C-alpha positions as MATLAB code, in Angstrom:
seq = 'MSVGRFQVMAVLQAARAYILGLPLDLAKSWGLNRAIFYAAAKKGYFRGRKAVTRISRRRVSREELKREPIKKEENMFFLGDEGAYVTEIGGKTYFIIGNKPQTEEDFRRQIESRFSPIFDEIWKEAVEYVSQFSKEVLLSQRQFYEKVYKPVRDLLARKWSEKVREAREHMVK';
ca = [
      51.676    1.177   39.350;
      51.685    0.125   43.606;
      51.555    2.021   46.556;
      54.307    2.617   48.277;
      55.175    4.433   51.620;
      55.222    7.814   50.191;
      51.676    7.546   49.582;
      50.688    5.660   52.634;
      52.589    8.832   54.649;
      50.130   11.303   52.699;
      47.314    9.737   52.720;
      47.943    8.896   57.075;
      49.116   12.870   57.369;
      45.978   13.842   55.725;
      44.111   11.767   57.937;
      45.666   12.960   60.830;
      45.093   16.573   59.907;
      41.694   15.786   59.007;
      40.798   14.695   62.330;
      42.390   17.373   64.322;
      39.949   19.578   62.260;
      41.762   20.873   58.961;
      38.901   20.806   56.373;
      39.877   18.282   53.930;
      41.540   20.825   51.048;
      43.940   21.452   53.336;
      44.319   18.509   54.907;
      45.392   16.961   51.777;
      47.687   19.522   50.988;
      49.193   19.050   54.585;
      49.646   15.086   53.674;
      51.095   15.854   50.357;
      53.259   18.240   52.348;
      54.488   16.166   54.909;
      55.047   13.072   52.580;
      57.816   15.468   50.703;
      59.173   16.524   53.544;
      59.990   13.035   54.969;
      61.413   11.473   51.787;
      63.150   14.368   51.069;
      64.373   14.196   55.174;
      65.304   10.685   53.996;
      67.572   11.126   51.358;
      69.337   13.920   52.892;
      67.838   17.238   51.547;
      68.073   18.756   55.173;
      71.377   17.559   55.966;
      73.253   20.399   57.628;
      69.951   22.849   57.546;
      69.392   22.512   60.999;
      67.407   25.833   61.018;
      64.540   23.955   58.633;
      63.978   21.239   61.406;
      63.921   23.662   64.138;
      61.036   25.373   62.576;
      59.171   22.304   61.409;
      59.030   21.659   65.201;
      57.688   23.636   67.800;
      58.784   23.416   71.111;
      55.952   23.778   74.032;
      54.323   22.243   76.887;
      51.357   19.815   76.667;
      49.221   22.691   78.125;
      49.593   25.187   75.377;
      49.161   22.143   73.170;
      45.765   21.155   74.548;
      45.073   25.295   74.299;
      46.190   25.916   70.874;
      46.744   22.716   69.191;
      46.502   24.427   65.818;
      48.619   27.755   65.345;
      49.064   30.133   62.476;
      51.593   32.373   62.063;
      52.869   34.451   59.505;
      54.083   31.955   56.990;
      54.163   29.205   59.501;
      51.005   26.623   60.675;
      51.207   24.378   63.486;
      49.863   20.845   63.683;
      50.596   20.546   67.233;
      54.210   20.595   67.237;
      54.901   20.130   63.436;
      55.147   22.853   61.506;
      55.126   23.680   57.699;
      55.528   27.195   55.295;
      52.534   28.015   53.882;
      51.314   30.656   51.539;
      47.706   31.858   49.963;
      47.010   31.788   46.425;
      43.252   33.373   45.217;
      41.928   33.050   49.095;
      43.334   29.697   49.501;
      45.878   28.724   52.253;
      48.367   25.693   50.925;
      50.957   24.166   52.374;
      54.734   24.683   50.844;
      58.645   23.320   50.065;
      60.591   24.962   47.859;
      58.046   27.560   46.904;
      55.828   25.181   45.435;
      52.435   24.648   46.960;
      50.900   21.377   47.155;
      46.878   21.588   46.318;
      43.885   19.431   45.619;
      44.792   18.881   41.952;
      48.761   17.679   43.623;
      47.043   15.408   45.481;
      44.554   14.090   43.316;
      47.315   13.417   40.744;
      50.448   12.227   42.662;
      48.412    9.986   45.521;
      44.392    9.961   44.485;
      45.386    8.569   41.195;
      47.410    5.841   42.592;
      44.469    4.736   44.547;
      41.956    4.497   41.284;
      39.249    3.251   41.597;
      38.891    3.156   45.338;
      40.638    5.919   47.118;
      37.198    6.670   49.038;
      37.521    3.326   50.523;
      41.432    3.747   51.392;
      40.367    7.223   52.707;
      37.791    6.198   54.801;
      40.052    3.067   56.115;
      42.639    5.578   57.230;
      40.617    8.248   59.137;
      38.774    4.891   60.918;
      42.704    3.719   62.003;
      44.082    7.130   62.781;
      40.865    8.053   64.579;
      41.732    5.001   66.988;
      44.777    7.022   68.337;
      44.649    9.814   71.075;
      44.921   13.704   70.282;
      48.313   13.559   72.196;
      49.761   10.603   69.862;
      48.114   12.983   66.636;
      50.001   16.151   68.120;
      52.838   15.201   68.331;
      55.251   14.859   64.902;
      57.564   11.966   66.616;
      54.618   10.196   68.081;
      52.669    9.957   64.846;
      55.639    8.655   63.224;
      56.635    6.386   65.560;
      53.204    4.978   66.852;
      50.531    5.725   63.611;
      53.126    5.397   60.647;
      56.077    3.355   61.176;
      53.834    0.170   62.513;
      51.920    0.061   59.461;
      53.601    1.459   56.646;
      54.732   -1.605   54.834;
      52.157   -3.391   55.654;
      49.009   -0.817   54.339;
      51.327   -0.283   51.432;
      51.200   -4.229   50.514;
      47.429   -4.394   51.501;
      46.333   -0.900   50.051;
      48.340   -1.796   46.448;
      46.470   -5.538   46.626;
      43.117   -4.175   46.763;
      43.960   -1.441   43.916;
      44.901   -4.359   41.855;
      41.983   -6.544   42.706;
      39.777   -3.565   41.853;
      41.545   -2.674   38.327;
      40.745   -6.328   37.257;
      37.446   -6.033   38.547;
      37.202   -2.938   36.265;
      38.393   -5.327   33.143;
      36.296   -7.921   33.285;
];
C-alpha cells in the first residue's frame, strides 16, 4: 500500500491547521476534510455548484485575516480564507463533507494507517516542512496549494512511500 497525493494533502493540511493553532484532533479532521474536498473537486463533483466554492472561500482583507485568522460561524469554520462545514458530536467539533464528519478515527484509518509504523516520523517531517512558510501563505487557500503542497506532492508521495516500505521490511526481518 503506497502513499499517494491524497495522503500527502491530508497530512500537509493537518500540519497547516496545527501550526495555525488548531488542536491536533481538529487539525486532523481539517486535513482529511480538505483532502476529500480537493479529491472531489478534481473528479468534478462540484462542477456547476458555484455556491460550494464560494462558501469554501472567505473574501477578506489582509488586515482582517491578521485580526481574525480563524473564524467559526454557525455551521462554518474558516482557517484563513478557506472554509469548511462543521458539526458538533458529543461536544466535539468535526469538519464535514456530505453530512459525514471526519473524525480522528477516520484520519487514523484513512491516513495514518498508510504510514504505519512511522506516522510519527512523517508527521514531524510535515510539521517542520509546513513551518517554513509564512503565516500569510498558510492562511491563503491558493498560496497553500501553489507554494506548499503542489511543488512537493509527488516528491513526498514517493519519498514517504519508500520510507514506509523500508520500515515495514525492517519489521519483518
